[in-house]
Each structure stands twice: as structure tokens, then as C-alpha cells.
C-alpha positions, 0 to 999 in steps of 0.5 A: 125314116121308116114306119115302125111296123109290128109283125104278128104271125099266127101259128107259123113263123113268117119268112124274113123276105115276106116281112121285108116285102111287107115293110117296103109296102108299108113304108110307101104309105108314108108318102100319102100320110106322114103322121102315122103313129104306129102300124101292126101287121097280122099274118095268118094261114088258115087250114081251109080247103080253099086256095085263098087261105092267107089272111093279112090284117093291117092296122094303122094308128093315126092321130084320133083314129085307127084304120084297119084293112083285112084281106085274104088271097092265095099268097101273103104277097098278093094279100099284102098288095091288096091290103096296102092299096086299100089302106093307101086309099083310106089314108088319102081319104083321111088326109083329105078330111083332115085338110077340109076340117083344118 
């Protein structure tokens, strides 16, 4: 079963391929912690002069906590890679804490 992910693209319409790419990345997080309640992905393209103007924010709700990661990069794919990797580390730490408490 794949994780239920809500996508929110701010001021633009996200490409289906991009959404599928991010969904696959999010689904892989299930292997690290399978008790995710829900997930939100916020995509935003800033009209800034720099090249790293693609922002992604991932919010994952787990029992008793919400994990949030924000990243920006030149492309949404790169930002998604960086954000899901950071979220993976957070989930592993969270799961380890749960196991030591239990």
C-alpha cells in the first residue's frame, strides 16, 4: 500500500511526471517507518534572481509528531531528492527513539 500524499503546488500547475517522481520517493520512505499517518508536499517556484528557486516542503505526520523538511534547488527533482533523504534520516531517528522508549 502506498503512502497517501497530498500535493500542493503554489502559483503553478505541477507536471504529472513530477508528481509521480515525488510519490515514488515518498513511497520508499515506507520501508524506513511504516506507521505514517499522512504526508503533504508543497511545491513552490520563486521568481528570484538566483538559480535555486524551486522550493519543496515535505510534512509527514506520524503518531504524536509531525516531521517537516524544507529544501530548495535548481529543479524540483533535485529538491525532492534532498528533502526525501533528509526525511528518511529523520524517520530513522524517530523510529530508533520509539524503539528505545518501548
